[in-house]
MMTF fields as JSON, N, C-alpha, C and O atoms, coordinates in Angstrom:
{
  "mmtfVersion": "1.0.0",
  "mmtfProducer": "UNKNOWN",
  "numBonds": 471,
  "numAtoms": 472,
  "numGroups": 118,
  "numChains": 1,
  "numModels": 1,
  "chainsPerModel": [1],
  "groupsPerChain": [118],
  "chainIdList": ["A"],
  "bondAtomList": [4, 2, 8, 6, 12, 10, 16, 14, 20, 18, 24, 22, 28, 26, 32, 30, 36, 34, 40, 38, 44, 42, 48, 46, 52, 50, 56, 54, 60, 58, 64, 62, 68, 66, 72, 70, 76, 74, 80, 78, 84, 82, 88, 86, 92, 90, 96, 94, 100, 98, 104, 102, 108, 106, 112, 110, 116, 114, 120, 118, 124, 122, 128, 126, 132, 130, 136, 134, 140, 138, 144, 142, 148, 146, 152, 150, 156, 154, 160, 158, 164, 162, 168, 166, 172, 170, 176, 174, 180, 178, 184, 182, 188, 186, 192, 190, 196, 194, 200, 198, 204, 202, 208, 206, 212, 210, 216, 214, 220, 218, 224, 222, 228, 226, 232, 230, 236, 234, 240, 238, 244, 242, 248, 246, 252, 250, 256, 254, 260, 258, 264, 262, 268, 266, 272, 270, 276, 274, 280, 278, 284, 282, 288, 286, 292, 290, 296, 294, 300, 298, 304, 302, 308, 306, 312, 310, 316, 314, 320, 318, 324, 322, 328, 326, 332, 330, 336, 334, 340, 338, 344, 342, 348, 346, 352, 350, 356, 354, 360, 358, 364, 362, 368, 366, 372, 370, 376, 374, 380, 378, 384, 382, 388, 386, 392, 390, 396, 394, 400, 398, 404, 402, 408, 406, 412, 410, 416, 414, 420, 418, 424, 422, 428, 426, 432, 430, 436, 434, 440, 438, 444, 442, 448, 446, 452, 450, 456, 454, 460, 458, 464, 462, 468, 466],
  "bondOrderList": [1, 1, 1, 1, 1, 1, 1, 1, 1, 1, 1, 1, 1, 1, 1, 1, 1, 1, 1, 1, 1, 1, 1, 1, 1, 1, 1, 1, 1, 1, 1, 1, 1, 1, 1, 1, 1, 1, 1, 1, 1, 1, 1, 1, 1, 1, 1, 1, 1, 1, 1, 1, 1, 1, 1, 1, 1, 1, 1, 1, 1, 1, 1, 1, 1, 1, 1, 1, 1, 1, 1, 1, 1, 1, 1, 1, 1, 1, 1, 1, 1, 1, 1, 1, 1, 1, 1, 1, 1, 1, 1, 1, 1, 1, 1, 1, 1, 1, 1, 1, 1, 1, 1, 1, 1, 1, 1, 1, 1, 1, 1, 1, 1, 1, 1, 1, 1],
  "groupList": [{"groupName": "MET", "atomNameList": ["N", "CA", "C", "O"], "elementList": ["N", "C", "C", "O"], "formalChargeList": [0, 0, 0, 0], "bondAtomList": [1, 0, 2, 1, 3, 2], "bondOrderList": [1, 1, 2], "singleLetterCode": "M", "chemCompType": "L-PEPTIDE LINKING"}, {"groupName": "LYS", "atomNameList": ["N", "CA", "C", "O"], "elementList": ["N", "C", "C", "O"], "formalChargeList": [0, 0, 0, 0], "bondAtomList": [1, 0, 2, 1, 3, 2], "bondOrderList": [1, 1, 2], "singleLetterCode": "K", "chemCompType": "L-PEPTIDE LINKING"}, {"groupName": "GLY", "atomNameList": ["N", "CA", "C", "O"], "elementList": ["N", "C", "C", "O"], "formalChargeList": [0, 0, 0, 0], "bondAtomList": [1, 0, 2, 1, 3, 2], "bondOrderList": [1, 1, 2], "singleLetterCode": "G", "chemCompType": "PEPTIDE LINKING"}, {"groupName": "ILE", "atomNameList": ["N", "CA", "C", "O"], "elementList": ["N", "C", "C", "O"], "formalChargeList": [0, 0, 0, 0], "bondAtomList": [1, 0, 2, 1, 3, 2], "bondOrderList": [1, 1, 2], "singleLetterCode": "I", "chemCompType": "L-PEPTIDE LINKING"}, {"groupName": "GLU", "atomNameList": ["N", "CA", "C", "O"], "elementList": ["N", "C", "C", "O"], "formalChargeList": [0, 0, 0, 0], "bondAtomList": [1, 0, 2, 1, 3, 2], "bondOrderList": [1, 1, 2], "singleLetterCode": "E", "chemCompType": "L-PEPTIDE LINKING"}, {"groupName": "ARG", "atomNameList": ["N", "CA", "C", "O"], "elementList": ["N", "C", "C", "O"], "formalChargeList": [0, 0, 0, 0], "bondAtomList": [1, 0, 2, 1, 3, 2], "bondOrderList": [1, 1, 2], "singleLetterCode": "R", "chemCompType": "L-PEPTIDE LINKING"}, {"groupName": "THR", "atomNameList": ["N", "CA", "C", "O"], "elementList": ["N", "C", "C", "O"], "formalChargeList": [0, 0, 0, 0], "bondAtomList": [1, 0, 2, 1, 3, 2], "bondOrderList": [1, 1, 2], "singleLetterCode": "T", "chemCompType": "L-PEPTIDE LINKING"}, {"groupName": "HIS", "atomNameList": ["N", "CA", "C", "O"], "elementList": ["N", "C", "C", "O"], "formalChargeList": [0, 0, 0, 0], "bondAtomList": [1, 0, 2, 1, 3, 2], "bondOrderList": [1, 1, 2], "singleLetterCode": "H", "chemCompType": "L-PEPTIDE LINKING"}, {"groupName": "TYR", "atomNameList": ["N", "CA", "C", "O"], "elementList": ["N", "C", "C", "O"], "formalChargeList": [0, 0, 0, 0], "bondAtomList": [1, 0, 2, 1, 3, 2], "bondOrderList": [1, 1, 2], "singleLetterCode": "Y", "chemCompType": "L-PEPTIDE LINKING"}, {"groupName": "LEU", "atomNameList": ["N", "CA", "C", "O"], "elementList": ["N", "C", "C", "O"], "formalChargeList": [0, 0, 0, 0], "bondAtomList": [1, 0, 2, 1, 3, 2], "bondOrderList": [1, 1, 2], "singleLetterCode": "L", "chemCompType": "L-PEPTIDE LINKING"}, {"groupName": "PHE", "atomNameList": ["N", "CA", "C", "O"], "elementList": ["N", "C", "C", "O"], "formalChargeList": [0, 0, 0, 0], "bondAtomList": [1, 0, 2, 1, 3, 2], "bondOrderList": [1, 1, 2], "singleLetterCode": "F", "chemCompType": "L-PEPTIDE LINKING"}, {"groupName": "VAL", "atomNameList": ["N", "CA", "C", "O"], "elementList": ["N", "C", "C", "O"], "formalChargeList": [0, 0, 0, 0], "bondAtomList": [1, 0, 2, 1, 3, 2], "bondOrderList": [1, 1, 2], "singleLetterCode": "V", "chemCompType": "L-PEPTIDE LINKING"}, {"groupName": "ASP", "atomNameList": ["N", "CA", "C", "O"], "elementList": ["N", "C", "C", "O"], "formalChargeList": [0, 0, 0, 0], "bondAtomList": [1, 0, 2, 1, 3, 2], "bondOrderList": [1, 1, 2], "singleLetterCode": "D", "chemCompType": "L-PEPTIDE LINKING"}, {"groupName": "SER", "atomNameList": ["N", "CA", "C", "O"], "elementList": ["N", "C", "C", "O"], "formalChargeList": [0, 0, 0, 0], "bondAtomList": [1, 0, 2, 1, 3, 2], "bondOrderList": [1, 1, 2], "singleLetterCode": "S", "chemCompType": "L-PEPTIDE LINKING"}, {"groupName": "ALA", "atomNameList": ["N", "CA", "C", "O"], "elementList": ["N", "C", "C", "O"], "formalChargeList": [0, 0, 0, 0], "bondAtomList": [1, 0, 2, 1, 3, 2], "bondOrderList": [1, 1, 2], "singleLetterCode": "A", "chemCompType": "L-PEPTIDE LINKING"}, {"groupName": "TRP", "atomNameList": ["N", "CA", "C", "O"], "elementList": ["N", "C", "C", "O"], "formalChargeList": [0, 0, 0, 0], "bondAtomList": [1, 0, 2, 1, 3, 2], "bondOrderList": [1, 1, 2], "singleLetterCode": "W", "chemCompType": "L-PEPTIDE LINKING"}, {"groupName": "PRO", "atomNameList": ["N", "CA", "C", "O"], "elementList": ["N", "C", "C", "O"], "formalChargeList": [0, 0, 0, 0], "bondAtomList": [1, 0, 2, 1, 3, 2], "bondOrderList": [1, 1, 2], "singleLetterCode": "P", "chemCompType": "L-PEPTIDE LINKING"}, {"groupName": "ASN", "atomNameList": ["N", "CA", "C", "O"], "elementList": ["N", "C", "C", "O"], "formalChargeList": [0, 0, 0, 0], "bondAtomList": [1, 0, 2, 1, 3, 2], "bondOrderList": [1, 1, 2], "singleLetterCode": "N", "chemCompType": "L-PEPTIDE LINKING"}, {"groupName": "GLN", "atomNameList": ["N", "CA", "C", "O"], "elementList": ["N", "C", "C", "O"], "formalChargeList": [0, 0, 0, 0], "bondAtomList": [1, 0, 2, 1, 3, 2], "bondOrderList": [1, 1, 2], "singleLetterCode": "Q", "chemCompType": "L-PEPTIDE LINKING"}],
  "groupTypeList": [0, 1, 2, 3, 4, 4, 0, 4, 5, 4, 6, 5, 0, 7, 8, 9, 9, 10, 8, 4, 11, 2, 4, 12, 8, 11, 13, 5, 5, 14, 4, 10, 5, 1, 14, 7, 9, 4, 9, 14, 15, 1, 14, 13, 14, 5, 2, 4, 9, 11, 9, 14, 2, 14, 9, 1, 12, 16, 3, 12, 2, 14, 9, 9, 9, 10, 5, 2, 12, 6, 16, 4, 11, 14, 4, 1, 10, 14, 5, 14, 12, 16, 8, 11, 6, 17, 2, 3, 11, 6, 5, 15, 7, 11, 5, 4, 15, 6, 6, 11, 11, 2, 17, 18, 14, 4, 9, 16, 9, 18, 16, 4, 4, 14, 16, 9, 2, 1],
  "groupIdList": [1, 2, 3, 4, 5, 6, 7, 8, 9, 10, 11, 12, 13, 14, 15, 16, 17, 18, 19, 20, 21, 22, 23, 24, 25, 26, 27, 28, 29, 30, 31, 32, 33, 34, 35, 36, 37, 38, 39, 40, 41, 42, 43, 44, 45, 46, 47, 48, 49, 50, 51, 52, 53, 54, 55, 56, 57, 58, 59, 60, 61, 62, 63, 64, 65, 66, 67, 68, 69, 70, 71, 72, 73, 74, 75, 76, 77, 78, 79, 80, 81, 82, 83, 84, 85, 86, 87, 88, 89, 90, 91, 92, 93, 94, 95, 96, 97, 98, 99, 100, 101, 102, 103, 104, 105, 106, 107, 108, 109, 110, 111, 112, 113, 114, 115, 116, 117, 118],
  "secStructList": [7, 7, 7, 2, 2, 2, 2, 2, 2, 2, 1, 7, 3, 3, 3, 3, 3, 3, 3, 3, 3, 7, 6, 6, 2, 2, 2, 2, 2, 2, 2, 2, 2, 2, 2, 2, 2, 2, 2, 2, 2, 2, 2, 2, 2, 6, 6, 7, 3, 3, 3, 3, 3, 3, 7, 7, 1, 1, 7, 7, 3, 3, 3, 3, 3, 3, 3, 3, 1, 1, 6, 2, 2, 2, 2, 2, 2, 2, 2, 2, 7, 2, 2, 2, 2, 6, 6, 1, 3, 3, 3, 3, 3, 3, 3, 3, 3, 7, 7, 7, 1, 1, 6, 6, 7, 1, 1, 7, 7, 7, 4, 4, 4, 1, 7, 6, 6, 7],
  "xCoordList": [80.706, 81.857, 81.666, 81.219, 82.008, 81.849, 82.958, 84.102, 82.6, 83.593, 84.354, 83.917, 85.475, 86.308, 85.541, 85.64, 84.784, 84.047, 83.039, 82.878, 82.358, 81.393, 82.097, 81.608, 83.238, 84.008, 84.502, 84.506, 84.919, 85.418, 84.341, 84.647, 83.098, 82.021, 81.714, 81.162, 82.053, 81.714, 82.857, 82.654, 84.013, 85.154, 85.822, 85.657, 86.572, 87.389, 88.544, 88.957, 89.042, 90.117, 91.33, 91.246, 92.439, 93.638, 93.704, 93.339, 94.174, 94.368, 95.74, 96.128, 96.475, 97.782, 97.635, 97.061, 98.161, 98.214, 99.646, 100.576, 99.816, 101.125, 101.324, 100.478, 102.439, 102.804, 104.0, 104.957, 103.944, 105.108, 105.457, 104.575, 106.743, 107.139, 107.992, 108.628, 107.981, 108.768, 110.239, 110.621, 111.054, 112.504, 112.857, 113.906, 111.996, 112.276, 111.677, 111.651, 111.201, 110.553, 111.443, 110.998, 112.66, 113.548, 113.794, 113.811, 113.983, 114.268, 113.022, 113.145, 111.822, 110.6, 109.78, 108.932, 109.993, 109.086, 109.134, 108.129, 110.272, 110.382, 109.334, 108.806, 109.047, 108.085, 106.681, 105.925, 106.339, 104.997, 104.956, 103.892, 106.106, 106.202, 105.352, 104.684, 105.364, 104.589, 103.104, 102.46, 102.559, 101.14, 100.84, 99.801, 101.745, 101.575, 101.549, 100.685, 102.483, 102.549, 101.352, 100.869, 100.865, 99.667, 98.48, 97.737, 98.308, 97.229, 97.383, 96.411, 98.61, 98.871, 98.624, 98.002, 99.096, 98.895, 97.424, 96.978, 96.665, 95.223, 94.542, 93.671, 94.94, 94.382, 94.763, 93.966, 95.962, 96.401, 95.59, 95.181, 95.358, 94.586, 93.152, 92.547, 92.612, 91.262, 91.258, 90.191, 92.426, 92.514, 92.5, 92.348, 92.656, 92.627, 94.009, 94.162, 95.001, 96.358, 97.143, 97.301, 97.631, 98.327, 99.825, 100.446, 100.41, 101.84, 102.027, 101.232, 103.094, 103.379, 104.856, 105.479, 105.4, 106.771, 107.263, 106.689, 108.345, 108.951, 109.801, 110.394, 109.849, 110.764, 112.168, 112.337, 113.156, 114.528, 115.426, 115.198, 116.441, 117.487, 116.941, 117.104, 116.326, 116.189, 114.89, 113.952, 114.86, 113.65, 112.795, 112.914, 111.931, 111.128, 109.64, 108.846, 109.275, 107.873, 107.655, 108.58, 106.43, 106.06, 104.91, 104.188, 104.751, 103.637, 102.934, 103.572, 101.628, 100.819, 99.794, 99.08, 99.717, 98.813, 97.615, 97.764, 96.428, 95.189, 94.326, 94.469, 93.423, 92.408, 91.064, 90.889, 90.121, 88.812, 87.812, 88.138, 86.598, 85.529, 85.593, 85.14, 86.16, 86.277, 87.605, 88.24, 88.032, 89.272, 89.154, 90.158, 87.942, 87.735, 88.578, 88.986, 88.841, 89.636, 91.027, 91.528, 91.638, 92.96, 92.856, 93.695, 91.828, 91.645, 91.403, 91.943, 90.592, 90.303, 91.583, 91.818, 92.396, 93.668, 94.529, 95.044, 94.683, 95.541, 95.05, 95.85, 93.749, 93.215, 93.463, 93.522, 93.61, 93.83, 95.297, 95.643, 96.161, 97.568, 98.303, 98.271, 98.965, 99.728, 100.81, 101.154, 101.339, 102.309, 101.654, 102.289, 100.405, 99.673, 99.192, 99.396, 98.556, 97.96, 99.005, 98.689, 100.237, 101.309, 102.227, 103.254, 101.865, 102.53, 103.848, 104.528, 104.237, 105.492, 105.245, 106.168, 103.995, 103.573, 102.932, 101.928, 103.515, 103.077, 101.956, 101.148, 101.911, 100.858, 100.598, 101.493, 99.371, 99.035, 97.923, 97.138, 97.878, 96.785, 96.632, 97.555, 95.458, 95.121, 94.831, 94.173, 95.338, 95.061, 94.576, 95.117, 93.554, 93.124, 94.171, 94.69, 94.478, 95.487, 94.836, 94.467, 94.692, 94.107, 95.192, 96.056, 95.136, 96.142, 95.625, 94.525, 96.437, 96.004, 96.933, 96.564, 98.112, 99.062, 99.558, 99.876, 99.618, 100.135, 99.075, 97.88, 99.531, 98.632, 97.592, 96.517, 97.891, 96.95, 96.26, 95.615, 96.387, 95.744, 94.232, 93.639, 93.629, 92.181, 91.417, 90.291, 92.006, 91.371, 92.343, 92.825, 92.645, 93.618, 93.226, 92.076, 94.2, 93.951, 95.056, 96.219, 94.68, 95.62, 95.786, 94.884, 96.933, 97.169, 96.051, 95.681, 95.515, 94.476, 93.142, 92.245, 93.022, 91.794, 91.897, 90.898, 93.102, 93.318, 92.653, 92.783, 91.939, 91.342, 92.424, 93.468, 92.167, 93.12, 93.062, 91.986, 94.206, 94.285, 94.005, 93.73, 94.068, 93.813, 94.934, 94.891],
  "yCoordList": [91.359, 91.654, 90.943, 89.797, 91.632, 91.092, 90.113, 90.279, 89.09, 88.14, 88.693, 89.659, 88.093, 88.554, 88.512, 89.454, 87.458, 87.366, 88.496, 89.054, 88.845, 89.937, 91.267, 92.104, 91.465, 92.689, 92.803, 93.897, 91.687, 91.708, 92.18, 92.886, 91.806, 92.213, 93.699, 94.288, 94.319, 95.712, 96.677, 97.889, 96.2, 97.084, 96.905, 95.887, 97.911, 97.793, 96.855, 96.715, 96.233, 95.263, 95.694, 96.59, 95.047, 95.242, 94.152, 93.0, 94.542, 93.612, 93.849, 94.99, 92.778, 92.857, 92.505, 91.475, 93.371, 93.126, 92.726, 93.511, 91.506, 90.979, 91.102, 90.668, 91.692, 91.781, 90.883, 90.871, 90.135, 89.435, 90.148, 90.47, 90.395, 91.196, 90.376, 89.392, 90.819, 90.159, 90.527, 91.443, 89.794, 90.038, 91.432, 91.963, 92.04, 93.37, 94.495, 95.646, 94.176, 95.17, 96.389, 97.522, 96.178, 97.3, 98.179, 99.404, 97.581, 98.374, 99.055, 100.062, 98.528, 99.089, 99.959, 100.717, 99.883, 100.572, 102.09, 102.749, 102.667, 104.132, 104.708, 105.796, 103.978, 104.433, 104.615, 105.478, 103.818, 103.83, 104.324, 104.355, 104.709, 105.042, 106.246, 106.212, 107.303, 108.496, 108.153, 108.522, 107.461, 107.097, 106.153, 106.274, 105.22, 104.297, 105.072, 104.833, 105.992, 106.768, 107.697, 107.898, 108.265, 109.103, 108.284, 108.73, 107.099, 106.211, 105.855, 105.869, 105.539, 105.146, 106.294, 106.086, 107.493, 108.613, 109.005, 109.442, 108.858, 109.125, 108.112, 108.473, 106.844, 105.812, 106.086, 105.85, 106.576, 106.924, 108.098, 108.084, 109.108, 110.281, 109.9, 110.54, 108.869, 108.39, 107.515, 107.117, 107.212, 106.364, 104.877, 104.058, 104.52, 103.112, 102.465, 101.369, 103.128, 102.59, 103.114, 104.323, 102.202, 102.569, 102.669, 103.668, 101.652, 101.59, 100.792, 99.909, 101.118, 100.354, 100.507, 101.526, 99.478, 99.564, 98.25, 97.185, 98.365, 97.196, 96.425, 97.003, 95.116, 94.277, 94.467, 94.798, 94.255, 94.537, 93.331, 92.551, 93.202, 92.176, 90.766, 90.133, 90.246, 90.785, 91.587, 91.429, 92.437, 93.177, 92.244, 92.211, 91.49, 90.497, 90.621, 89.761, 91.697, 91.884, 93.149, 93.93, 93.334, 94.49, 94.092, 93.132, 94.843, 94.666, 95.995, 97.038, 95.945, 97.135, 96.801, 95.805, 97.608, 97.398, 98.331, 99.552, 97.738, 98.496, 98.329, 97.373, 99.289, 99.226, 99.413, 100.346, 98.52, 98.638, 97.677, 96.879, 97.767, 96.898, 95.515, 94.53, 95.451, 94.194, 94.207, 95.256, 93.056, 93.034, 93.797, 94.027, 94.188, 94.909, 96.18, 96.577, 96.815, 98.046, 97.773, 98.569, 96.676, 96.318, 95.76, 96.055, 94.956, 94.373, 95.454, 95.389, 96.437, 97.542, 98.318, 98.698, 98.544, 99.231, 98.446, 99.01, 97.155, 96.331, 96.345, 96.469, 96.219, 96.181, 97.488, 97.487, 98.617, 99.921, 100.322, 101.28, 99.616, 100.002, 99.847, 98.771, 100.909, 100.821, 99.737, 99.193, 99.423, 98.331, 96.999, 96.152, 96.823, 95.603, 95.646, 94.696, 96.748, 96.83, 96.81, 96.474, 97.162, 97.143, 95.935, 95.854, 95.002, 93.711, 93.627, 92.604, 94.676, 94.533, 93.86, 93.315, 93.906, 93.033, 91.834, 91.969, 90.667, 89.479, 88.719, 88.051, 88.826, 88.177, 89.008, 89.677, 88.961, 89.624, 88.847, 88.148, 88.988, 88.424, 89.208, 89.889, 89.098, 89.836, 88.84, 87.82, 89.164, 88.356, 89.275, 90.363, 88.83, 89.56, 89.352, 88.248, 90.408, 90.349, 90.807, 91.975, 89.9, 90.232, 90.854, 90.157, 92.184, 92.896, 93.071, 93.58, 92.64, 92.657, 93.438, 93.703, 93.808, 94.538, 95.759, 95.678, 96.872, 98.11, 99.199, 98.926, 100.433, 101.58, 101.579, 102.155, 100.946, 100.931, 99.573, 99.333, 98.695, 97.377, 97.559, 98.386, 96.788, 96.87, 96.138, 96.517, 95.102, 94.353, 94.231, 93.134, 95.349, 95.287, 94.238, 94.162, 93.442, 92.364, 92.388, 92.108, 92.721, 92.754, 91.336, 90.513, 91.034, 89.678, 89.173, 88.001, 90.036, 89.597, 89.303, 88.697, 89.728, 89.475, 88.21, 87.737, 87.679, 86.525, 85.284, 85.008, 84.538, 83.291, 82.297, 82.207, 81.564, 80.556, 79.321, 78.911, 78.744, 77.489, 77.588, 76.573, 78.787, 78.924, 79.648, 79.855],
  "zCoordList": [119.601, 118.752, 117.409, 117.36, 116.331, 114.995, 114.665, 115.087, 113.903, 113.429, 112.234, 111.608, 111.922, 110.812, 109.497, 108.71, 109.232, 107.978, 107.85, 106.764, 108.935, 108.909, 108.676, 107.918, 109.32, 109.14, 107.701, 107.136, 107.102, 105.737, 104.766, 103.806, 104.999, 104.112, 104.242, 103.313, 105.364, 105.626, 105.342, 105.418, 105.029, 104.898, 103.55, 102.878, 103.179, 101.993, 102.315, 103.466, 101.287, 101.458, 100.638, 99.798, 100.897, 100.089, 99.028, 99.266, 97.864, 96.751, 96.165, 95.919, 95.942, 95.303, 93.834, 93.481, 92.989, 91.557, 91.237, 91.424, 90.754, 90.402, 88.902, 88.121, 88.5, 87.082, 86.824, 87.598, 85.741, 85.203, 83.909, 83.112, 83.701, 82.542, 81.583, 81.959, 80.332, 79.308, 79.406, 80.133, 78.659, 78.662, 78.175, 78.539, 77.356, 76.813, 77.66, 77.225, 78.856, 79.715, 79.961, 79.775, 80.366, 80.707, 79.493, 79.612, 78.344, 77.142, 76.574, 75.876, 76.857, 76.264, 77.205, 76.735, 78.495, 79.416, 79.301, 79.569, 78.912, 78.815, 77.858, 78.085, 76.805, 75.799, 76.4, 75.954, 77.39, 77.966, 79.404, 80.021, 79.939, 81.36, 81.753, 82.786, 80.953, 81.297, 81.407, 82.389, 80.427, 80.452, 81.62, 82.268, 81.883, 83.018, 84.329, 85.172, 84.508, 85.752, 85.903, 87.017, 84.805, 84.875, 85.377, 86.251, 84.827, 85.254, 86.738, 87.493, 87.141, 88.523, 89.499, 90.542, 89.184, 90.094, 90.195, 91.256, 89.116, 89.186, 90.105, 90.897, 89.997, 90.876, 92.333, 93.242, 92.546, 93.898, 94.447, 95.609, 93.614, 94.046, 94.42, 95.28, 93.785, 94.114, 95.365, 95.835, 95.906, 97.089, 96.784, 97.691, 95.512, 95.108, 95.162, 95.703, 94.613, 94.562, 95.756, 95.924, 96.578, 97.817, 97.578, 97.943, 96.974, 96.673, 95.391, 95.071, 94.662, 93.449, 93.1, 93.399, 92.464, 91.996, 91.422, 91.648, 90.672, 90.034, 91.033, 91.944, 90.848, 91.618, 91.051, 89.877, 91.885, 91.477, 91.739, 92.664, 90.909, 91.05, 91.126, 92.169, 90.134, 88.778, 88.626, 89.407, 87.621, 87.286, 86.425, 85.2, 87.105, 86.398, 86.695, 86.315, 87.376, 87.689, 88.495, 88.723, 88.917, 89.726, 90.637, 90.366, 91.721, 92.65, 92.831, 92.98, 92.815, 93.021, 94.102, 93.989, 95.128, 96.25, 96.108, 96.076, 96.025, 95.882, 97.114, 97.876, 97.291, 98.331, 97.627, 96.844, 97.915, 97.285, 97.884, 98.763, 97.397, 97.869, 97.232, 97.815, 96.03, 95.29, 94.533, 94.422, 94.01, 93.229, 91.913, 91.24, 91.541, 90.279, 90.196, 89.105, 91.323, 91.3, 90.71, 89.917, 91.086, 90.553, 89.135, 88.285, 88.884, 87.556, 86.499, 85.395, 86.85, 85.93, 85.608, 84.461, 86.627, 86.403, 85.415, 84.449, 85.655, 84.794, 83.352, 82.426, 83.158, 81.792, 81.04, 79.811, 81.768, 81.143, 81.085, 80.393, 81.792, 81.914, 80.58, 79.983, 80.106, 78.86, 78.883, 77.834, 80.041, 80.122, 79.732, 79.103, 80.102, 79.77, 78.32, 77.564, 77.939, 76.606, 75.499, 74.358, 75.819, 74.818, 74.956, 74.281, 75.821, 75.877, 76.615, 76.529, 77.346, 78.097, 79.458, 80.062, 79.928, 81.024, 80.342, 79.643, 80.547, 79.826, 80.533, 79.888, 81.861, 82.651, 83.885, 84.399, 84.353, 85.616, 86.305, 85.666, 87.63, 88.406, 89.703, 90.152, 90.288, 91.509, 92.624, 92.418, 93.809, 95.01, 96.121, 96.321, 96.843, 98.028, 99.109, 99.278, 99.835, 100.894, 102.185, 102.317, 103.133, 104.426, 105.292, 105.824, 105.427, 106.212, 107.633, 107.846, 108.613, 110.008, 110.938, 112.082, 110.481, 111.323, 110.56, 109.373, 111.243, 110.665, 110.658, 110.774, 110.521, 110.568, 109.455, 109.621, 108.33, 107.211, 107.045, 106.025, 108.024, 107.947, 107.83, 108.523, 106.958, 106.778, 107.873, 108.198, 108.443, 109.532, 110.699, 110.984, 111.388, 112.479, 113.513, 113.946, 113.889, 114.846, 115.899, 115.606, 117.104, 118.214, 118.76, 118.609, 119.398, 119.904, 120.812, 120.741, 121.658, 122.587, 121.882, 122.47, 120.644, 119.87, 119.001, 118.458, 118.88, 117.995, 118.581, 119.774, 117.738, 118.228, 118.62, 117.973, 119.672, 120.145, 119.247, 118.811, 118.981, 118.263, 116.779, 116.139, 116.214, 114.774, 114.095, 112.883]
}
């Protein structure tokens, strides 16, 4: 049986793209929304972008879930996103997310497969 580290090298992973937005995000996003959504739907059609949306109450950021071989898939999206290039997203960063439960988990792990004491 393969170890988790070996499986991680052989499979696509999930990456979370975190957006922090400026105070004027709500008032300015309409201007760039069509171009942003076009970029997002194209990434989704390629199988890269799984889910995306703004955080609510307060609207102070957004999360975008990507699937890829490296974090570059999410980083490339952010660098091209009109929300970023026009400054309404003030900061962004990408984190690898090890998904182990759910139909779309990249590394499904059943309870009987979990290592003891870890």
